[in-house]
Kinemage of the C-alpha trace (Angstrom):
@kinemage 1
@onewidth
@group {chain A} dominant
@subgroup {mainchain}
@vectorlist {calphas} color= white
{ca met a 1} P -39.159 -1.016 13.439
{ca asp a 2} L -41.175 -3.855 11.832
{ca arg a 3} L -39.740 -6.976 10.252
{ca ser a 4} L -39.776 -5.592 6.692
{ca his a 5} L -37.721 -2.558 7.699
{ca leu a 6} L -35.374 -4.798 9.664
{ca asn a 7} L -34.862 -7.064 6.660
{ca cys a 8} L -34.192 -4.031 4.459
{ca leu a 9} L -31.613 -2.687 6.945
{ca lys a 10} L -30.072 -6.133 7.281
{ca ser a 11} L -29.808 -6.554 3.494
{ca phe a 12} L -28.214 -3.136 3.156
{ca ile a 13} L -25.546 -3.780 5.773
{ca leu a 14} L -24.847 -7.206 4.260
{ca phe a 15} L -24.419 -5.612 0.833
{ca leu a 16} L -22.077 -2.898 2.141
{ca asn a 17} L -19.953 -5.342 4.118
{ca phe a 18} L -19.779 -7.763 1.206
{ca leu a 19} L -18.740 -4.899 -1.085
{ca cys a 20} L -16.118 -3.829 1.452
{ca trp a 21} L -14.909 -7.442 1.739
{ca leu a 22} L -14.539 -7.710 -2.048
{ca cys a 23} L -12.615 -4.415 -2.172
{ca ser a 24} L -10.352 -5.581 0.662
{ca ala a 25} L -9.651 -8.890 -1.085
{ca phe a 26} L -8.798 -7.005 -4.277
{ca val a 27} L -6.485 -4.704 -2.299
{ca val a 28} L -4.619 -7.727 -0.874
{ca ala a 29} L -4.305 -9.325 -4.316
{ca phe a 30} L -3.077 -6.076 -5.862
{ca gly a 31} L -0.562 -5.591 -3.045
{ca glu a 32} L 0.765 -9.139 -3.519
{ca phe a 33} L 1.072 -8.507 -7.258
{ca gln a 34} L 3.092 -5.339 -6.601
{ca met a 35} L 5.344 -7.149 -4.132
{ca met a 36} L 6.119 -9.934 -6.627
{ca his a 37} L 6.877 -7.528 -9.477
{ca ser a 38} L 8.557 -4.752 -7.502
{ca lys a 39} L 12.135 -3.930 -8.479
{ca phe a 40} L 12.836 -1.594 -5.560
{ca ala a 41} L 12.635 -3.777 -2.433
{ca ser a 42} L 16.352 -4.586 -2.411
{ca leu a 43} L 17.325 -0.931 -2.985
{ca val a 44} L 15.286 0.812 -0.266
{ca thr a 45} L 15.353 -1.209 2.961
{ca thr a 46} L 15.485 1.242 5.883
{ca phe a 47} L 11.795 2.126 6.068
{ca trp a 48} L 9.879 -0.795 4.557
{ca pro a 49} L 6.354 0.578 5.320
{ca ile a 50} L 6.844 3.281 2.657
{ca phe a 51} L 6.203 0.643 0.007
{ca pro a 52} L 2.583 0.883 -1.149
{ca ala a 53} L 2.531 -2.897 -1.634
{ca asn a 54} L 3.229 -3.582 2.055
{ca thr a 55} L 0.610 -1.052 3.144
{ca leu a 56} L -1.986 -2.570 0.813
{ca val a 57} L -1.377 -6.160 1.950
{ca val a 58} L -1.468 -5.412 5.697
{ca ser a 59} L -4.475 -3.065 5.649
{ca gly a 60} L -6.363 -5.220 3.145
{ca thr a 61} L -5.889 -8.396 5.197
{ca ile a 62} L -7.137 -6.763 8.398
{ca met a 63} L -10.066 -5.165 6.596
{ca thr a 64} L -11.047 -8.502 5.007
{ca cys a 65} L -11.318 -10.142 8.431
{ca val a 66} L -13.278 -7.239 9.934
{ca cys a 67} L -15.743 -7.103 7.022
{ca tyr a 68} L -16.270 -10.864 7.219
{ca leu a 69} L -17.176 -10.444 10.882
{ca gly a 70} L -19.695 -7.741 9.895
{ca ile a 71} L -21.240 -10.031 7.269
{ca leu a 72} L -21.681 -12.843 9.801
{ca gly a 73} L -23.063 -10.477 12.434
{ca gly a 74} L -25.643 -9.020 10.062
{ca phe a 75} L -26.638 -12.368 8.578
{ca lys a 76} L -27.089 -14.101 11.948
{ca glu a 77} L -28.443 -10.946 13.663
{ca asn a 78} L -25.854 -11.469 16.382
{ca arg a 79} L -25.336 -8.487 18.699
{ca cys a 80} L -21.954 -9.715 19.923
{ca met a 81} L -20.574 -9.897 16.384
{ca leu a 82} L -22.119 -6.549 15.460
{ca ile a 83} L -20.663 -4.665 18.417
{ca thr a 84} L -17.273 -6.355 17.863
{ca phe a 85} L -17.439 -5.357 14.195
{ca phe a 86} L -18.300 -1.771 15.150
{ca val a 87} L -15.439 -1.462 17.666
{ca leu a 88} L -12.828 -3.049 15.370
{ca leu a 89} L -13.943 -0.938 12.418
{ca phe a 90} L -13.807 2.219 14.518
{ca ile a 91} L -10.253 1.378 15.676
{ca leu a 92} L -9.223 0.561 12.116
{ca met a 93} L -10.549 3.907 10.868
{ca leu a 94} L -8.574 5.717 13.578
{ca val a 95} L -5.423 3.834 12.549
{ca glu a 96} L -6.023 4.777 8.897
{ca leu a 97} L -6.356 8.449 9.852
{ca ala a 98} L -3.214 8.248 12.002
{ca met a 99} L -1.223 6.633 9.172
{ca ala a 100} L -2.413 9.280 6.728
{ca cys a 101} L -1.270 12.029 9.115
{ca val a 102} L 2.121 10.328 9.627
{ca phe a 103} L 2.769 10.095 5.882
{ca leu a 104} L 1.740 13.728 5.386
{ca val a 105} L 3.912 15.018 8.241
{ca tyr a 106} L 6.964 12.838 7.540
{ca ser a 107} L 6.872 12.824 3.751
{ca arg a 108} L 10.167 14.720 3.588
{ca glu a 109} L 11.849 12.225 5.918
{ca ile a 110} L 10.589 9.380 3.721
{ca his a 111} L 12.236 11.022 0.718
{ca thr a 112} L 15.464 11.203 2.730
{ca tyr a 113} L 15.261 7.450 3.450
{ca ile a 114} L 14.854 6.751 -0.260
{ca glu a 115} L 17.886 8.878 -1.173
{ca his a 116} L 20.066 7.410 1.588
{ca asp a 117} L 19.263 3.770 0.779
{ca leu a 118} L 19.588 4.328 -2.962
{ca met a 119} L 23.045 5.863 -2.493
{ca lys a 120} L 24.075 3.007 -0.208
{ca ser a 121} L 22.996 0.462 -2.843
{ca leu a 122} L 24.871 2.359 -5.562
{ca val a 123} L 28.095 2.391 -3.531
{ca ser a 124} L 27.826 -1.356 -2.926
{ca tyr a 125} L 27.187 -1.960 -6.637
{ca arg a 126} L 29.997 0.357 -7.786
{ca asn a 127} L 32.631 -0.966 -5.394
{ca gly a 128} L 31.682 -4.633 -5.780
{ca ala a 129} L 30.973 -4.976 -2.064
{ca pro a 130} L 29.878 -8.397 -0.655
{ca glu a 131} L 26.365 -7.057 -0.028
{ca ala a 132} L 26.017 -6.243 -3.748
{ca thr a 133} L 24.001 -9.374 -4.527
{ca lys a 134} L 22.838 -10.297 -8.003
{ca lys a 135} L 19.299 -9.181 -7.104
{ca leu a 136} L 20.533 -5.744 -6.003
{ca ile a 137} L 22.545 -5.339 -9.213
{ca asp a 138} L 19.672 -6.525 -11.402
{ca asp a 139} L 17.181 -4.282 -9.592
{ca phe a 140} L 19.398 -1.210 -9.891
{ca asp a 141} L 19.912 -1.890 -13.595
{ca ala a 142} L 16.158 -2.411 -14.014
{ca val a 143} L 15.374 0.899 -12.275
{ca gln a 144} L 17.851 2.815 -14.439
{ca his a 145} L 16.527 1.205 -17.609
{ca leu a 146} L 12.848 1.575 -16.655
{ca phe a 147} L 12.993 5.195 -15.473
{ca arg a 148} L 15.676 6.278 -17.950
{ca cys a 149} L 17.926 7.636 -15.226
{ca cys a 150} L 21.506 7.150 -14.117
{ca gly a 151} L 22.924 7.004 -10.606
{ca val a 152} L 21.254 8.659 -7.644
{ca his a 153} L 21.805 12.307 -8.595
{ca gly a 154} L 23.429 11.737 -11.982
{ca ser a 155} L 25.960 9.662 -13.886
{ca ala a 156} L 28.790 11.266 -11.882
{ca asp a 157} L 27.815 9.055 -8.930
{ca trp a 158} L 29.265 6.054 -10.781
{ca gly a 159} L 32.658 7.656 -11.366
{ca asp a 160} L 34.544 5.686 -14.015
{ca asn a 161} L 32.408 2.570 -13.529
{ca val a 162} L 29.147 3.533 -15.278
{ca pro a 163} L 26.990 0.444 -15.979
{ca leu a 164} L 25.473 -0.263 -19.379
{ca ser a 165} L 21.977 0.244 -17.952
{ca cys a 166} L 22.681 3.998 -18.087
{ca cys a 167} L 23.164 3.868 -21.846
{ca thr a 168} L 20.643 5.934 -23.845
{ca lys a 169} L 21.155 4.533 -27.366
{ca asp a 170} L 21.994 1.153 -28.841
{ca pro a 171} L 24.534 -0.311 -29.264
{ca cys a 172} L 25.628 -0.061 -25.643
{ca asn a 173} L 28.683 -2.295 -25.811
{ca asn a 174} L 31.243 0.401 -26.539
{ca val a 175} L 33.326 2.226 -23.966
{ca asn a 176} L 32.180 5.777 -24.591
{ca phe a 177} L 28.375 5.731 -24.550
{ca thr a 178} L 25.950 8.510 -23.703
{ca thr a 179} L 24.078 8.273 -20.394
{ca trp a 180} L 20.846 9.633 -19.005
{ca asp a 181} L 21.266 13.061 -17.415
{ca glu a 182} L 18.716 12.798 -14.609
{ca gly a 183} L 19.332 10.876 -11.386
{ca cys a 184} L 17.058 8.073 -10.235
{ca val a 185} L 16.175 9.578 -6.855
{ca val a 186} L 13.887 12.173 -8.469
{ca lys a 187} L 12.210 9.552 -10.654
{ca leu a 188} L 11.677 7.209 -7.704
{ca arg a 189} L 10.222 9.995 -5.562
{ca asp a 190} L 7.758 10.811 -8.339
{ca trp a 191} L 6.907 7.114 -8.671
{ca phe a 192} L 6.240 6.749 -4.941
{ca ala a 193} L 4.156 9.955 -4.908
{ca his a 194} L 2.028 8.711 -7.814
{ca asn a 195} L 1.469 5.334 -6.138
{ca tyr a 196} L 0.520 6.946 -2.856
{ca arg a 197} L -1.995 9.208 -4.594
{ca ser a 198} L -3.618 6.123 -6.140
{ca thr a 199} L -3.489 4.284 -2.812
{ca gly a 200} L -4.899 7.351 -1.042
{ca ala a 201} L -7.870 7.480 -3.418
{ca gly a 202} L -8.608 3.823 -2.669
{ca val a 203} L -8.284 4.414 1.082
{ca val a 204} L -10.734 7.344 0.930
{ca thr a 205} L -13.260 5.163 -0.917
{ca met a 206} L -12.829 2.373 1.636
{ca phe a 207} L -13.136 4.905 4.466
{ca ile a 208} L -16.514 6.126 3.143
{ca ile a 209} L -17.828 2.555 2.846
{ca gln a 210} L -16.584 1.789 6.369
{ca leu a 211} L -18.266 4.890 7.787
{ca ile a 212} L -21.601 4.012 6.170
{ca ser a 213} L -21.320 0.417 7.434
{ca met a 214} L -20.731 1.674 10.972
{ca cys a 215} L -23.729 4.017 10.796
{ca ile a 216} L -26.007 1.238 9.502
{ca ser a 217} L -24.846 -1.325 12.079
{ca val a 218} L -25.870 0.936 14.999
{ca pro a 219} L -29.666 0.957 14.392
{ca leu a 220} L -29.605 -2.795 13.672
{ca phe a 221} L -27.803 -3.436 16.954
{ca cys a 222} L -30.190 -1.148 18.857
{ca his a 223} L -33.236 -2.913 17.440
{ca leu a 224} L -31.873 -6.343 18.378
{ca ser a 225} L -31.103 -5.027 21.873
{ca arg a 226} L -34.666 -3.698 22.362
{ca gln a 227} L -36.118 -7.008 21.228
{ca gly a 228} L -33.771 -8.970 23.437
{ca leu a 229} L -32.375 -10.813 20.437
{ca gly a 230} L -28.971 -11.394 19.021
{ca tyr a 231} L -27.116 -13.782 21.341
{ca gln a 232} L -28.532 -17.080 20.117
């Protein structure tokens, strides 16, 4: 491999890693945005990793660091950085595959967590328990208003203490107002499923870029090894 081919390979791996770094930084920013504007964190607390925002922030942060290492390794033609980048990226890809399998296998259990925590929050809200903080009350009202639902399985969950956020038509200040028929657990499950499909599409794209970066880093590392370069 002559110098021109080496420079071409080096430029390609730098471009891929920089693209991957940009995507990872965007993933972190998008995850932080979701965390700041999420109305569900105080309602579902048992299994926090089910939130797409948490998954995006953690995976994006790790991927940003790994891609930065790949950029430095390719730019400086450093074998130590390149092999470290390859190993970390390979481990990260295995973790991504393992997480995907876990979510596929335990998707039903995740739905059970959502239903259990939502019912627990409703009981605290309805009975005026000490753990029914203002944030929990506001978030539950926001979910019912946003998704046009009432209770967990229906308005019957509230008994005689149905909140105004279940009201379907204005004005909602009278005693006998109509409520939404559908419970919020179905709407939230659909919302989580939609978010995970979007997150899954992004993960697949990132996975392809990572795989190509790994394949390109191998011949560059091998060439530096044959020339005895890469540790300066």
